N, C-alpha and C positions, 0 to 999 in steps of 0.2 A: 865923400869927400877921405871914408877910411879906405878906398879899394886903393890897391897899390900892384903896378904892373910893370913887369921887368924891360929890356930891350926884346925884339923881334919876337912879341906873341901875337899869333891871330888868331881875331873873335870874331863869330858868325852874326851870321842875321838874328837880328829880335833875341841876342843874348842877355839875364839880368846880372849884375852882380850888386850886390850889397851887403854891407856891415864892414865886418874888418876882414877881406878876402885882398889874399895875395895870387900871384901869378909868377911862375917864375920865366927865366929867360928862355928861348924857344916853344914855348908851351901852346898847342893848338885847341883852342875852346871851338867845339864845333854850335852849330845853328839850333834857336831854342833849348837852351840851355840856361838855370837857373844856377846859380852860387851865393848860399849866405853862410859869411864868416867861412869861409872856404880857406885851405891852405894849397897850395901847389905849386909843386914845385918844377925844376926846367925840366925841359925836353919830357914834359906828360901831353896824352892828346886825352880829351874831354871828349867824345863822341856824341852827336846830339842826342836832344834832349833826354839828355842826362839830369839830374839834379842832386845838388852837389849841399849839404847845413852840416856849419858848427863837424865839419871831416880834414883829415890832413890827406892829401895821395906825392905821396912824393917820387920823385925825380925817374924819370923814364916807363912810367906807368904810363896806363892805358884803363880808362873808363869808357863804356857803352857800347855802344847807344840804350838807348832808355834805362841808366842805369840809375838808383837811386841808392846814396853813402846818408844816412843818420847819423844825428850825435853822438862824438864819440869813435867814428869809426877811421881806419886807418888802412890805407895805400900803401907797402911798402915798394924801396924801390925796384922798376922791373914787372910790378906784375901786375896780372890783370882782372876785371872787372868787367864782366862782358853784359852781352845783352837781357832785357830785362833783370836783374840779379840787384838785391837790397841786402843793403850791407846796415846793421843796428849794433853800437858801441861792439864793435870788435874788430880785429887784425890779419889783415889778409899781409901773410908776411913777405918777405923779397922775394922775389919770383914766382910766387904761386899762384896760380888761376882757377877763379869759378868763371868760365866765360859763357852761361848762358842759363835761363832761366833758375837760380837759387835765391833761397835766404839764407844769409848768416846772419845769426844774430846771439849777443853774449859768447863769443867765440874768439878762438885765437887758432888760426891757422896756419902752422910754421913753413918754413922756405922749400919751393918749388915743391909745393903740394897741389894737387888737383881738387878741385870739387868738381863733381860730375853736373851734367844737367837734370834739371830738380830735384838734386838735394835741398834740404830744409833743416834747420838746427832747431828742434821743438825744444822751447827753452823757458816757457810757462808752462805748470802745473793748475794752472788755476789758485795757487798763493803764491808761489814762490818763482825768483829766475832763476838757472842755473847756465854754469859754464859749460859749454861745450869744447874739447882741444882737439885738435888734429897735429900730428905731430909732423916735419919736418919730413919732405919726399910720398907724402903716405899720399893712398890714390886714391878716392870716394866714388864712388862707382854711381851711374846716372838712377834715378827717381829712388833716393837713399833718404829716408827718414830718423835722422841721429837724434835719439831720445834723452840729452841733460839731466844730470850732469853727466860725462862719458869723455874715456878719454883715447883716444886712438894712435898707434903709432905705426910706421913703417919698419914694417920684419923684416922685408927682403931685403940680400946682402944687398 
């Protein structure tokens, strides 16, 4: 009863929509997705087999396939969360990309930054959770382990 779907939304087969979920106009939800308490903006593409729980996906963003957005995650306008990417309590800034095989936990990724394949944020040391901050325009290469607390900035002109 708390699911709200705007006009011109396409929903694939075997999709589950639960809780206070809203889907903006022109968005496409691919098959086998599961959305719980999710806020989906306008013209968003959620590709097949993605799970979004208590998270926000802003307009013109793309998620999946096979992505997982855990609670308190935000995918900002025009950002891309790709294949087998998991986010937890993190922000992926406007136009930023984590295209495949990454874990982004307790992190902020700046505008237009790129998170390479196999990158993980190591946010737990056995006792405490710490934050990772990736600045705007930063480029994180493939197979990188970022051990928090850490801040990375783009130093290129």
